[in-house]
N, C-alpha and C positions, 0 to 999 in steps of 0.2 A: 171186635173190640170197638167201643164207642169212646171218642175223645170229647170231653166237655170243654168248650171254650168260654172263658169268663167274658161277659159283655163289657165293652169299653165303658168306663164311667162317663156320665154326661158332662157337658162343657163346664157347668158350674162346679162340679166336684173336682175336675182337673184344675180349674182356675184357683180354687181354694187351696189345693195342695201346693200349687206353684207359688202363690202369694205367701203362704206360711213358710215355705222353704226359703224364700228370698230373705225373710226376716229372721231366719234361724230360730223359729219358735216351735216348741213342742205342742202336741195336741192339748196336753194338760194346761199349758200356759195360756193358749188361746181360749180354750173353753172357760177357764177361770175368769179371764178378762171379759168374755162375752156373756157371762152369767148362765152357762149351760154346763153339761157334763162331757167328759172326755168320750164316753161311749156314744153320746148323741153326735158329737163332732166327727167321730170315726165313721158313723153311719152316713153322715152327710158327705164326707170326703170319698167314700166308697160308692156313693150313688144309691145306697140302700134306703136313704131317708131324704125326703124333699123338704127343705126349710121354708118357712113362711117368710113373707117380705120383711117383717120386723126382725127376724133372726138374721137375714142377709145383711140388713143395715147394721145390726149390732156387731156382726163378724167383721164387716168392712171398717167400722169405727175402731174396733179393737186391733185391727191390723195396721191402723194409721194410714189408710188409703186416702189419696186426694179425692176431692169431690168428683172429678172426672173418672177416676178409677172406681169409685163407688157406683156411679151410674153404669159403668161397663160391667161390674160384677152383678148388679141387679138385672141387666139385660141377659147375661149368661144364665141366670136363674129363671128367666121367663117373665120378669117383671118390668114395668115401665120405669124409666129413669126418674129419680126423685128430685134431682137438683137442676134448676133451670140454667141455661147458658145464654146470657144476653149479649147482644152486640154492645160494643163499648160506648156507642152513642145512644143506647136505648134509654127511654124515659125512666124505666124501672130502676136503673142504677145511677141516674144522673146526680142525685144528692151525694152519693159516695165519690163520684168522679170530681164533683165540685169541691168536696172536702179535700181531695188529694191536690187539686190545683191551689187551694188556699194554703195547704201545708208547704207546697213547693215555694210559693211566694214568701211565706213567713220564714223560710229557711235562709233566704238571702241575708248576707252577701255570699253564703256558701253554696256550692253546687249541689243539686239533688235531681234525681230522675225517678220516674216510675217505669218499670219494665215488666214484660211478660215472662212466662216460664222459661223461655229459651233465650232471654236477653234482648228481645225486641223492644225498642224504645216506644213508649206510649206517651209520656209527658216529660217535660224537662223545664227547669227554671232558667232565668236569664244567665246565671253564672255557669251554666253547662258549657259555655263557650271556652272556658279555661281548659276544659278537657279535650275539646275538639280542635284547639289551636294547631294549625299546620297539617291537619289530617287531609288525606286525599279525598277528592270529591266523591269517588265511588263509595267510600265508607260512610259518607254523610247523606247519600241519596236514600230515600225511603224504600224499603223498611230498614232503618238503622238498627244494627245489633250492637249494643253497648259492650258486650263481652268481647266481640271481635275487634271493635274499636280500641278497647283497652290494651290489647296485646299485639295487634297487627303492626308489621314493620312500616306501614304507611299511615298508621294511626298514632296512638299514644306511645307505642312500644319504644321508639328511639328516645323519647323524653323521660321514660321511667328509669330512674337511677338504679333502683333495686328490682329490676325486671324479673330476675330469677325467683326471688322470694315472693314478690307480689303475684307473679304469674302462676306459680305453683299453688298459691292460696286460692286463686280463681279456678284452676283446672281440677284441683283436688275436691273443691266444693261441688263442682259439676259432677264428678265421678261418684261422689258419695250419694248425690241425689239420684243419679242414673242407676246405681246399684239397688236402691230401695224402690225406685219408681221407674222401671225400664222404659226407655224412650230412645229409639234408634236415632232420631234427630239430635237429641241431647248428647248421645254418645259420639256421633259424628262431629259435633261442634267441639267436644272435648279433645278429640283426636286432632282436629284442625288447629286448635289453640296450642296444644302440646307441640305441634310442628313449628309454630312461631318461636316458642321458647328454645327448641332444639337448635334452631339456626341463628338465634340471636347472637350478635357479636358481643364479647365482653365489654362492659362499660368502663371508661376511664375513671379512676378514682379522683375525688376532689379532697381538699384539705379537711373537710368535715364529714367525709363519707364513711369513715370507719375502716375496718380492715377485712371486709368480706371478700370472698373469692371472685373478684372481677366484676361484681354487680353493685359495689358500693354499699353492701349491707353487712351487718355484723350482729351478734347477739345483742349488743347494746342498742341497736336500732329497733329492736322489738320492745315496745313500751310495756313490758310486763305481761300484757294480755292480748296484744294485737300487733300485726305487721302494718306499719304505716306505708301509705303510698308516697313515694318521693318523686315528685314530678317537676321537671324543668319547664319553666314558662318564660315568655319574653320579659317578664318583670322580675324574675328570680325563681328560686326553688320553693316549691310548696311541699309541706309534709302534712298528709291528710289521713284521718281515720274514717272508716265507714260504718254506718249502722244500717241494718235491714229491718223493715217493718212490713207486716202483711196483715190482711183481714182474717184474724184467727177464727172468728165466728161467722164468716160469710156462708151463705147458703146458695150463692150463685157461683157457678163454675168460673165465670169470667173474673169476678172480683177476687175469688180465692186464689187465682193464679197470678194476680198482680203483686208486685212487691215494690216498696219505696226504698231506694238507696240514697241515703243522705251522707254527704261528706262533711267532716268536721275538722277544723284546724288542730294539728297535734302540737303546735307551739304558737307563741305570741307573734312571731315574725310572719307565719302563714296567715294568721287571723288578720293582721294588719295589711298584708298584701291583698287579700281578698276584699277587705273593706275599701281600700283605695280603688280597686277595680270597679266596685259597685258605685262608689261616689262619682267616679269619672263617667260611668254609664248614665247615672241620674242627671249629672250636669249636662252631658251631651244631649240627652232627651229634652231637658228644659230649654236648652239653647236653640233647639230645632223647632220649638213650638212658637206660637204667635206671641209677639212682643206687645206689651201694654205700656 
């Protein structure tokens, strides 16, 4: 009696099935998005058909893969990577980096940062110091991780009034990303940050903190669409909203992985506090300059 053993599908076929399963997409759904047939996709995923480079790119785009993941998928199919990965100081992306610096400066007096895919700090404006106030030196030594800084008990953590709500917002966002784009380092960071929230002591409530469960937060503190960061500073409490911006049409891996996080005041008092800080910084800079 002869036993027939089916050959193991090639790396690309296995990777395609894994990526599609992560996104809970049927073969029909993916085939429709990629402009092919379910039968052809079935042949590709079983290793019975070898796709051309253009089809691999279409499938990667339809799966919503990052540029880094698209390069990896192309390699698994035997093709060279399509998207360049430049150093952050490379001449090829200098105009984009200069544009980011201009945006950071233009956002003053409010804090803003540019970070990498795992929270590593790339650029920051002068108002960033309101976030680092009182943080331990080891958290501010390069490479700084802004996500770790935000929740660490020696970073911003003790100054965040609504640490539980704000921290869960950060960790859930990380886990959502890690589930769609598996990354052991990202998953390890999410575990680390969850640990800071699990051991955080309840925050004492203040007269205007609402009636949340020990962290000074309540449904009323959610501004209809967002969880504001409530941060104690030496000049008073700040209430901040954040916006995230990325290069949606980037064709360079490095640029595509950067995002700009800009903090905005959630009320007039916070706006005024940040304006006073910036005015004091400008006055101090002018006073230290040459006198005429």
